[in-house]
N, C-alpha and C positions, 0 to 999 in steps of 0.2 A: 505494499500500500503504498510505504514511503516512494516507491520508485514512480520520477514523472513518468513512462511508460505506463505505466499500472495505474497512475491518477487519468491518465492520456483515452486510455480503454476504458474505464470508468464513465467516465464522461459523456464517449461516444456510446457506450450503455444507455444513460438517463439517457439522450437525446432521442435516441430510438423507444424510449419508454413514454417522455413524452409524446412526440408524431403518432403514435400507435393509441393513447388515449385520449388523443385530441384537445393538450392542455398545449394551448398559445393562444395569440391575439393579433390583434390588428391595430395598428396606429392612424388613428385618425386623420388625414388631410397627404396621405399618403399616395403618389401615385398607381403604386403597385395592388396598392392595397395586399400586399402578402404576407401571410401568416407567420409570424415572430413566434420563434419558442420562447418557452420564460425563464430567464435569465437563473442560469443555476451554478451554485459554486460547490466544488465538492469541500473545498475547505472550511465550513461555517466561522459567523465568529460566536468568540464563546464566551460565555456571558457565568459569574461567579455565581452561589445563590445569594451570597453577600448584594453583590452590585445590582439582580437581577430585583429584588429585596424595598432596595434603595426607587431604582427606578418606576418602578408599579405605584410604588406611593407615589411617585411625583408624578407621574402621570394620570393616576386619578384625581388628583389635586388639583389640572390642568386641566382637564376633561370636563369636573365641579366645576371650576371657575371660570369655563365657554360658557355653561349652560346657564351659570347664574349671570354674565353679561347678555347673553341676547335676551334673558326672562329679564334685565330693569331698560335694554333700548327698546321694545314692544310694552313695556311698563313706566313708571316712573322717571326712567332716561335720569338717574341721579349724576350719573357718571358723565354725563355731557353737559348735564346742568354745573355739575363743581369745576368745567372746564380741563377734564383728564383728559377727554378725548376731543375734537375738533372733532363740529357737526358734520359739517361738508364730505369725507371719505364715509362717513354713512349712510346721512342723505342719499351721494350720490354713488354707493353701491348700487351695482347692477343685481345685487343678494337681497338686498335691502326690501319686505315689504309692507308699506305702508301699512297692509291690509290686516294686519300682522297685530297695531299695536292696539296692546286695549286687550287683547289675546294671549290665556296661557294655556297651552298644554296640558294634559295628563302628566301627574308628577315632575311638572317643570323639566320635561325632556325636550329638550329640542329638538338637539343628535345625540340619535340612539350608537349613532358607530361612528369615532371618531380614528385617525389614521394618523397618527402620530412620528414624523420623521427626526429621528434621534440618532445623530453622527459624536464619534468618541472624542475628543479633544484632548485627554492626557489620561496616561493612567488610572486615573480617579475621578474625571470628571467629561461628564457627556453635556451637548447643548443641542435646543428640539431643535431642525429647520425649519418646521412649521408645524401645523395640524392643520389638515385635511376632515373638516368636516360634515360635508355637503356630499354625505352617501358614498365615502370614498369603498374602491374596489382592491382586489389584492390578497385579501382573506386565503381567498382560494389555493393560490400559487404558495403560499405557505404551506397550506394542509397539504398539499402534494408537496409541496420537496421536502417537507418532513418524514409522508409515505417511502419517497423516493430514496432518501438518505438509507429509512430503514430499512430498504433492502438490497442495497448499495452493500450495503457496511455495516451489519446486522453482529457482528460481531464488537463495534463502537459503543452500541446503544446495550450490549448486556455487559460490560465493564464498565459503562464510567454513567453515573445515576443524571438522565438527564428531566425534566420535566416536560408532560406530554401536550399535545398541544391541539389530541384529537376531541377533545372535549369543548372546544370554543359554539361549536353548533348545538350545545345543551345549551350553555352560559347564554348565548343569547337569545336564544326560545326564551329561558327566564326572563332577562331584563325585557322582551318585548311582551312578555306576559304580565311583568309586572306596571308595567302604563296601561293596561285595557282597561277603559269604565268601570268601575264598581256593578255597572248591570249588561253584564257580559259572564257573569259570575264566574266560577273560581276556574273555567275551561273556556277559554275568550276562544274566538276565531281568528286566527294568523295566516298573514301569505303575504309571501316576493312575490311585492312589481318589475317586472322587466321587461326595459322598450324592446326587446323582441329577437328573433332568434338571430336577425342581423347586425346584434348588437357587438361593439369588438370583444368587449366582456363576460357574451350572454350564459360561458360556462357557469359561472359564481352563484347570480338568484340561482339557477337551475342544481349548484351543486346545495346550495347552504336548502334551498326549499326543499330538496329529497333529504337534507340530514336532519333537520326540521321536522318534517315530517306533517309540510303542512304544503296549501298550495301555491304553486306559478304563476301568476295573471299578469295581465296585460291592462296600458289603460283602457279597451273597449269591451274588456270580462264586470269595470267597475263601475258600481252609479251609485248618486248620494243620493240619499233618502233624510230629509228635512223632518226635526220633529221632539 
């Protein structure tokens, strides 16, 4: 495994596996519209338990802060009135919806999934590059990356204690269920919304719906009932 030739062989095996199982994506705006393989690094970035505990606590804090910020922006707007943030970057942002002013979603959760891009800057320091809070995609590739690693290097996971990631769909379903209205009962109806099969990352919503045991729907499958 330590020989470059062996790594090259394993990389080719992983590429064959990805193509066989359809783990690809397209880049919008590219003329050739050619499907690309998921980026796969046979040498993963390793985090100790101490590092991950610190990171996970910080990420949870950031997600709570993002939701608190959005709740303030769409309600009392204290942060704007205090002059902490200029009004223009908010009011002129295409993602800002004036129709949402005065509305609070269930549980005050505005963004249910956040993708936080992190970079290590030193041995003990990490910086956040950005927070992707508008339905970020990519978790499917992470899960498939781990599954491929388990197949490529089973001996690695038998010798080293690595935290599992396969329980992500279970946690996602639990999180969505917690945000359901009380009128829906203890078993609310959940669904995953997809733009359709022609979307560049359609495999992800399809995968998550299957793993959570919920319906995969498109916009024309839904209707709003006021009551």
